[in-house]
C-alpha positions as CSV (number, residue, x, y, z in Angstrom):
1,M,33.4,-15.7,-13.2
2,N,30.7,-15.0,-10.6
3,D,28.8,-11.7,-11.3
4,V,26.1,-12.3,-8.7
5,I,25.3,-9.0,-6.8
6,S,24.3,-9.7,-3.3
7,G,23.4,-7.8,-0.1
8,L,21.6,-4.5,-0.2
9,E,22.6,-3.7,-3.8
10,G,21.2,-7.1,-5.0
11,E,18.0,-6.6,-3.1
12,L,17.6,-3.0,-4.4
13,R,18.2,-4.3,-8.0
14,S,15.7,-7.1,-7.5
15,N,13.1,-4.5,-6.5
16,G,13.6,-2.5,-9.7
17,I,16.1,0.1,-8.5
18,S,18.9,0.7,-11.0
19,V,21.8,1.1,-8.5
20,E,24.7,3.2,-9.7
21,S,26.4,3.0,-6.3
22,V,25.5,2.1,-2.7
23,D,27.8,2.0,0.3
24,P,26.0,0.5,3.3
25,T,29.2,0.3,5.5
26,G,29.5,3.8,6.9
27,E,27.4,5.8,9.4
28,T,25.2,6.9,6.4
29,V,24.2,4.7,3.4
30,E,24.8,6.7,0.3
31,L,22.6,5.4,-2.5
32,V,22.8,6.7,-6.1
33,Y,20.3,5.3,-8.5
34,L,19.3,5.8,-12.1
35,T,15.5,6.5,-12.3
36,A,13.2,4.6,-14.6
37,F,11.1,7.7,-14.7
38,P,13.3,10.6,-16.0
39,D,10.6,13.2,-15.7
40,V,10.8,16.5,-13.8
41,S,9.8,15.1,-10.4
42,V,11.2,12.1,-8.5
43,N,8.9,9.1,-8.7
44,H,7.4,8.4,-5.2
45,Q,6.7,4.7,-6.0
46,E,10.3,4.2,-6.9
47,M,11.4,5.9,-3.7
48,G,9.0,3.5,-1.8
49,R,10.5,0.4,-3.4
50,A,14.0,1.5,-2.3
51,L,12.8,2.3,1.2
52,R,10.9,-1.0,1.4
53,T,14.2,-2.8,0.6
54,F,15.9,-1.2,3.5
55,I,13.0,-1.9,5.8
56,E,12.9,-5.6,4.9
57,A,16.7,-5.9,5.4
58,A,16.3,-4.3,8.8
59,E,13.4,-6.6,9.7
60,H,15.5,-9.6,8.8
61,D,18.5,-8.3,10.7
62,D,20.5,-8.0,7.5
63,W,21.0,-4.3,8.0
64,E,21.2,-2.1,11.1
65,P,19.3,1.1,10.3
66,T,21.4,4.2,9.6
67,R,20.6,7.4,7.7
68,V,20.0,6.7,4.0
69,E,20.8,9.5,1.6
70,A,19.7,9.0,-2.0
71,T,20.6,10.8,-5.1
72,V,18.3,10.1,-8.1
73,L,19.8,10.5,-11.6
74,R,18.0,10.9,-14.9
75,H,21.3,9.9,-16.6
76,D,25.0,10.2,-15.9
77,D,25.4,13.5,-13.9
78,D,21.8,14.8,-14.4
79,V,20.4,14.9,-10.9
80,Q,16.7,14.6,-10.8
81,G,16.6,15.0,-7.0
82,T,17.7,13.9,-3.6
83,W,16.0,12.5,-0.5
84,Y,16.9,11.0,2.8
85,A,15.5,8.9,5.6
86,E,16.8,9.0,9.2
87,A,17.8,5.8,11.0
88,E,15.3,6.6,13.8
89,W,12.4,6.7,11.3
90,F,13.2,3.2,10.2
91,R,13.3,2.0,13.8
92,Q,10.1,3.8,14.7
93,Y,8.3,2.2,11.7
94,I,9.7,-1.3,12.4
95,D,8.6,-1.0,16.1
96,Y,5.1,0.2,15.0
97,D,5.7,3.6,16.6
98,I,4.8,5.4,13.4
99,S,2.6,4.3,10.5
100,G,3.7,3.7,6.9
101,E,2.0,6.9,5.9
102,A,3.9,8.9,8.6
103,F,7.2,7.3,7.5
104,S,6.5,8.1,3.9
105,E,5.5,11.7,4.6
106,R,8.7,12.3,6.6
107,V,10.8,11.0,3.7
108,I,8.8,12.9,1.0
109,E,9.3,16.1,3.0
110,T,13.1,15.7,2.6
111,L,12.8,15.5,-1.2
112,A,14.8,18.2,-3.0
113,E,14.2,18.2,-6.7
114,G,16.5,19.6,-9.4
115,E,20.2,20.1,-9.7
116,Q,22.1,19.5,-6.5
């Protein structure tokens, strides 16, 4: 039996993101992941690893940027927070129209912590 996980889910997992579910096929990618840092606040470095995975996939033409909506879980149904990144932000970053810092700031501004 082949249990190899490929595509975006495999790439996310290889970057240390514990994917509970990801659906990259619709107009919006819905990502749910279990955090390795079950504190009060969502870990920004972990967010960055997830975002970097999407950026690299887009740079290699493995993914056409769409809005990414992430739900971060401490465990099971305990939501630590949510965040999102717009498709246009990915495109602007890849095209060098915005800096990595500007991209990160935009995503961090979307962060909603606590029960959703």
